[in-house]
N, C-alpha and C positions, 0 to 999 in steps of 0.2 A: 183386497187388491185384485186387479185384473190378472188373468192367467192365459198364457198362450197354449191353446189346445187344438190339435188338428182333427180331421174327420175320422181318424182311427183311435181317438181318445188318448193319444200320446200327449204328455205335458212337456213343455220346453222350459228348462231352467238354465240353459247353458248357451252362451253366444261365443262363437269363434269370430273375432273381428280382425280382419286383415288390414294392416296399415301401410303396407307396401308390397309389391311383388318383386322388388329388386333383391337379389341375393349375390353375395360375393363368393359363394362356393359353387362348384360345378359337379354336384353329385351325379353319379352315373345313372341313377334311377329317376332323376328329377330334371336337372338342367345340365346334361353332359356337355353342351356347347356353351355354357354360361348363360347369363341373363340376356334375353332377347325381348326388347320392349314392344315389339309389334303385336303380340297376342292380345294385350289388354288395352291397347291404345289405338283404336281404329280411326280416331279423328282428333284434331287438335282440341276439341271441346272436352275430351275426356282424359287429357294427359296428366292432370294433376291428381295426386292421391288425396284422400280425405284430409281436410285441415283439422287442426286442433279444435276449433269451435264445432265443426261438424261431428267429430268424434265425441265431443261432450254431449251433443244433442242425441246422437244415436244411443250412447250408453244410458242417458237419462230415460229415453223412451223404452228401451228394453228393461231397465230397472223397474219402471212403473208397470210393466207387463209381467212381472214376476220372475225376471231373470235373476239368478243368484250368483252366477259365475260368468266372468268374461275372460276369455283367453285372447291375448294379443298375438297375432301370427303374421306371417309374410309368405313369400320371400323371407328376408332376414329382418325382423321388426326393429332390432337394435341399431340398424343402419340409420334410422331416422334421428336427426339431431335433437328433436323435441321428444324423444322417447320417455324421459322422466316426466315431462309435462303431461304426456298422454296417460301415463299411469295415474298421476295425480288427478287428472280430469275424471277418469273412471272411478277413482277412489272417493270422489265427491258424493257418490250415491250410496247412502247407508244400506240400501237393499242388497247391494253387491257384496257378498260375503267373501268371495274368492276372486282374486285378480292374478292371472297366470300369464306366462309367456312361453312360447316355444322358440328356441334360439339354437343357432349352431355354436354358440358359446364363445365366439372369438373376442367379445368385449366383456365377458364376465369378470375376468381377473381384475380389470380396471374399474368397472362400474357397478358391480352387483350390489355393493352396500348402498349406493345411491338409489338403486331401483327399490330396494327394500324400504328405505326411508320414505320413498314416494308413495308406498302402499302396496307394492307387489307382495303376494302371499305365497306363490309357488312358481317353480320353473321346471321346464322340460328342456333337456340339452340333447342334441343329436350326436351320438357316438356309435358309429356302425361297426367299428373294430377297435380292439385294444392293442393291435399291432400297429405301431406308428407308420410303417411303410404301407401297409394295407389301407390304413386310414387316409393316407396321402393319395393312394391310387383311387379310392372311392370318391373322395371329396374334391380332389384337385388342389388341396391346400395342405401345406406341411405345418399344421398347427396343433398336432395332437397334444404335445406337452403343455402348450398354452391353455388348451381347453381343460386338461386335467388340473392345472393350477386354478383355473376359473371355478371348477367344481369345489376344490378346497376352499376357495375364497367365499363361495356361497355358504358353506357351513360356518366359516369364521364370521360371516355377516349376520348369522342367526337363523338361517333356514334349518329347520329340523330334519328335512328330507329333500332330496333332489331326485327328480325323475329323469331317467336317461332313456332316450329312444334309440332303438336299433332296428333298421329295416332288415327283415330276415331274407337272406339271399342264398339260394342253393349253390354250393361249390365256392362260396365266398366267405360267409361268416357262420354258416350253420354248424360247422365243426368246432366252433369256439365256445360252445356253451359251458364246458368246464372252466375255462378261463374267466368268462363273465361271472359265473357263480362264485368262483374264488374271490373275485374283485369285490362282490357285494357282501361277502360273509361278515365282515366287520365294519361295513359302511351302511349308513341309512339311505341307501339308494334303491329306488324302485326301477328296476331294469325292465323296459317294455319292448318286447319284440313285436314289430308291426309287419303283417304280411305285405309283401310286395303287391301293389295294385296296378292293374293295367290302365294306362292313360293313352290319349290319342297319339302321343309321340313315343310312347314307351313300350309298344307291343313286342318288339324283338327282345328287349331286356326281360320283359315279363315271361316270355316263352322259355327263355334259357334259365331263369333264376327264381321263378316263383316256387315257394315251398309252403305247405300248410302249417300253421302254428300248432295244429294238433300233434305234430311230431314232438314239439317241445313239451306240450301239455302232458302227453303220455309219459315222457321221461320224468317230469316233475312229480306226477302222481306216484310213479313207481318208487321215487326217492323220498316219499313222505311229505311232500308239499301239500298244503290244504288251500282250497279256494275260499276267498273272503267275500262277505256280503258287499253289495254295491250301494253307495249313497245316491240320492236322486239327482244331484248335480254332477256326479262323476262322469267321466268319459266312458267309452265303450270297452275299456280293458277288463278282461278277466284277471283278477289279481290273486296271486298265490303267496303264502308265507310258510316259513319253516322254523321250528323252535331253535334250530342251530344257526340261523342266519339273521343278522341284523337287517339286511335288505330284503326286498320283495321282488317277485317277478310278475309282470303284467303281459298279457297276450291280447293283441288286437287283431281279430280275424274276420274281416269283412266278407269273406267268402263262405263263412259258416252259415248253415241254415238258421233262419230267424234272427240274424244279426240286427236287422232293422226294427224288430219289434220293440226294442228298448231305446230307440232313438230319442234323445232328449235335447238335441242341440241344433242350432241354426247357424248360418254363416252370413257375414256381410263382407263383400270384397273390398279391396283397397280403393275402388272407384265408386263405392256406395251402392252396390246392388245386393239385394237380399237373395241368397241362394238357399233353397230348401234342402239340398243334398249336395255333398261333395261332387257327386256324379250326376247332377240334375241338368236341366236345360238352361236356357238363358235366364239370367237373374231378373228379379223384380226391382226396377229403379226406385231408389229412395232419395237420391241426391237433390231433386227439385224441392224436397220438403225440408232440407237441412240448412237453408240460407238464413233462417231466423228462428227465434224461440216461439213465434206465434203459430207455427205449423205443427206443434207437438202432438195435438190430438189427431190431426190428419195423418201424421207419421205413424202413430200407434195404430190407427185404423187400417192403414195400408199393410202394415206388418201382419195384423190379425187376418185381414182378408186374404193375404197371400198364402196363409197356412191352409186354406181350403184346397189349394192345388198341390199340396205335398203328397207325393206318391207313397204307397205302402212299403215299397222296397226299391232299392237300386236294381240295376240290371247287369251288374258286373259278370254274373255267371254266363250271360249271353255275349260277353265281350263288348257290351255297350257302356262306354265311359262318358256318355253324354257329350257335352261340349268341352270337357276338361282336357286341355292339351298336355298339361303337366301339373305337378302338385303344388307349385308356387302360385298357380293361377288364381285360386281363391283361398289359399292359406292352409292346404292340406287337411 
């Protein structure tokens, strides 16, 4: 099978596929003013998000190029009415072993069993606080208990584990570690703390609230947590486990030295551009090759050629977030 390899000999097994940049939450670190369509829709020709047939062709091309895992992202991907059909379309490719979604969880209680039946194998839910009032303040939505019921529904639907994402923010949720650890003691939840990242629109939030994940790591190691080995299609989290806990803790630290050395993932935006890095420059257009099945070989060639331009590292340390205005722009 063909394999995606860049000029630094990194192999790519993982695609993050954005299917919309619309979101119904207004998280302070991402879309504090709510969804604004102007960023990704500069002209009428680009207003539509990827269609189901286009998603089917993209997932087939990446599957034939050695991709083992596709994560559906947004915005809020479950806002698409054809979300189950999209899962099923990706599931048509036997090479894809893992189909995941990152969601704010507001539709899980109602729909998660349908997603699993369509072929979804794992899910990540964003929960930045276990305090319902603070959750409301961060997200702009009073849906904490609905999302907790959604997590319960995921276990009832047969998911063995649920990943929960929390953006680590100084003076907001960094003091909540004991509560989070207590929550996962008897639940098969992998709690993932993600360092707050600077984006074009989020510089002030970053200055006030960024905290290194190493603070959490030091605490975990002191308490007897052990770091786990990483599989080749896993995301960038450093995962820790403890014999007394059913759950795990993951740390995603993009500001740590050598973070990019283990990069194994590519991104396609909701309007069909290949992005080589969350904080890269303008994407490589793929959409002109998605109109029919006859362009599959050309599509694969363009993806492979694009990898020659992937940089060795992002430049977040220098405050360079590329063209990324916010994290819903190409799916976080």
